N, C-alpha and C positions, 0 to 999 in steps of 0.2 A: 854367693851361695855355692856349697860345695856339691859338684855334681859327679865328682870321681866315683861315687858309689854306684851311680847309674852307669857308669862306664862298665866296672867290674859285672852288675848285674847284667846288663846286655851282653856282654862277652860270655858269660856260663850260658845265659839262657839260648843263646845263637849254638853253642857247644852242644846242649841237650837236645835242641830241636832237629838240629842236622845229624845227631844220631853220633856225634864225636864223643859224647859222654853218655854212655848208655844207664838203662836203669840200675839203682843199686850202685852206682860209682861213687868213691869216696873222694870229695873234695881235698884240696891241699888244706894243711892245718893255717889258722890265722895268721902264725907267724910267717909261714912260707906264702901265703897270699899277700902279707904285708912287702914281702922282698918281690914276688913277681910283678905286682902292680906298681910298687913305689908308694904306697900310702900308709895311713896311720891304722891301729887297730880299730878305731872309732869307726873308721870309713868301710873297713872290711865288715864289720858286725852290721853296720847299716845294709850293706849290699846282701849280707846273707840272711839278715831279718826279711828283706824284701823278697828274696827268693823263697823264703818258707812259707811267708803269707801268701804267695801267688802260686802255691803247690808244685815247685819243681825241686825243692830239698826238704828234707828232714835232718834237723839238729838232734843227735842222738848223745845226753850228757855221758861224757868221759869217753866217747868214741870218735866223734867229729861229725860232718856233715855229710850226708849221702843223696844223690838225686834219686828222684822219686819216676815211676813209670807215667809219662804224659799221654800215653795211649789209653785215656780212660773210656769207660762205656757209658754212652749217653742215656741216661735213664728217664723217662718221661713221667714227670710230675704230675699232670693234670689228666692224662689218659689212665685208661684201665686195660693193662697189659699183662698177660700171664707171662711167667718165665719161659715157657716154651716158645710164645710169639716173640718173646724179646731175644731170646738166642737164636731162633732162625733168623732174624733181620740182621742180626750181627753177622752171621756166618762163622761163629766160632765154635770150637769143640765144647760140648757142653754135658752136665749130667746131673741128674738130682740124685739125691740119697735121703731116703725116709728114714728119720730116727726114730719117728713115734708116730703111732696113729692109734688113738683110742677115744671111748666114749667117757666122759667124766660130767659130775655134777658142776655147774657153774659157780665159782667161788663168788665172793661179794665184788670183787673187781672187775671179773668178766661178767658178771650179772650186769652189773653198771653199764660197761662197755657196750654189751650187747643188747642193752633196755629190756631184759627179761628178771623174771625173780630168781633169787638164789636157788641153787640146786637143780635147775632145769638141766636137761641133757644136752650136751654140746660135743662137737668133735673137736679134739685136740689134735693136729696135725703138725709135726716139727720136721722141716725138711732144710737139707744143706744143699746150697746150690755150688757147683763147680763149673768154673769157665776156665777154658785152656789149662786144666788140671790144677787149677787152683780154688781151694774153698773159699768162698768171698762173701756169701750171703747165707745168713741164717733166716729161714722164715718161720714164725709162728703162727699159725692160722688157727682161728676159732670160730666154727660154724654152728648154728643152731641145728640140731638133730632133724627137727619136724621138715626142715626143707630137703635134707638128704638122708634118707632111711638108712642107706649104705655106703661105705666107702671101702675100697681095696687099696692094697700097697702098690698094685699096677697103675689105677688111676691117680694115684697121688705122685708116682713117678712120670707119669705123661703130662695129663693137664687136668686139675680139675676144673676149671673153667668149661673147658672143652666139654667134660662130662654132664657138667650141669647145663649146659645150652642144648647140648646135642642129643642128650640122652634123657636126660629129666624134663627138657622144655623150659626151663627157665630163663628169662630173660634178664642178665645183669646191665644195670642202669648207669650209676653214679656212683662215686665215692667221695667222701671227706677226708683229708689227708692232713697231716702234723708232721713236720721234720725237725728232728732234735739231734744234738751231738751229746753221746752218753760215754760213761767210762765203761770200758768191757767188763763183762760180768765173767765169771769162772766159766759158764756155760759157752759163752763166745770164744773164750781162749782155748778151751777142748776141743770144740767143733770147728773152728775156722781156721784157715792159716793166716794170722794175723801180723805174723814176723814180729816187729818192734813196736806196733801200735799198741796203745793202751786204751783208745778210743774208737767207737763205732758210729757211723750216722743210722739213726733210727727212722724210718719212716712208718708211721702208725695210720691205719686205713680203717674207715668204717665203711663197707660198701654194701649198696642197696639194689634191690630188683627194682624193674619198671613200674611196679605198683608201690613204691616208696617204702618197700618192707626191707628194715635191716635186717641182714642175715649173716653177715662175716665181720669179725674184727682182725686183724692182722697187724703183727709186729714185725718188719723186716728189717733184719741188722746187716750192714754193710761195711765191708773193710773201706775205710776213709779214701785210700789213695786211687780206688781202682771205679770211682763212678763220678760223673759228673750229671747233676741233676739240672734238667733243662725243661723249660716250659716255653710257649707261645702266647704272647698276649698282644691284643688289640685295644687301643684307646678308645673308649666309648664316647659317643657325641650325643 
């Protein structure tokens, strides 16, 4: 069994994890790695494929292989956490940019997501989340207006959940979530610092109050190299 590719893999992983290869460092070419490690091209490619599949590098056609930032942000899948709460927990520099806040009539798609009739008034709130001066999350929130009579830019910049719970007396209870990987849209490319990535991780959430009323639908679009989606599971007996 050819284990030479694992030797290459472990060598490069060690350099990345010890900081000897920083984020966005370009790896030697395939030909150079063949000479460095004394192996075949097929062995080099197997090592690179494993590094890419495990999130250590990104291969860019025509340019080479580049290391990724392995210091990812743990994003809780099962919990309901506002961006403000997440940012404070991380202890990182953060900022919210409000791109849009508007009352709109629900189209067919949004009406279906919110379980309401077409044309009913909803809030559309589009926000870009910046962490350590990089715009890496695009949040598109839709709230049934009946639950939230008014919203301001200041509230949206701070925390809508904090406003709902502490000012309006609403109790947010649970959410149903779906995680997919999608091709980046023109809006994603315009608003986010995507670098060379053409895919985003999309978390769709339907969020309910404590009386089981659905009040919010969200599409949260993330740059793929900056987040690690985590959960806690216990075996049921």
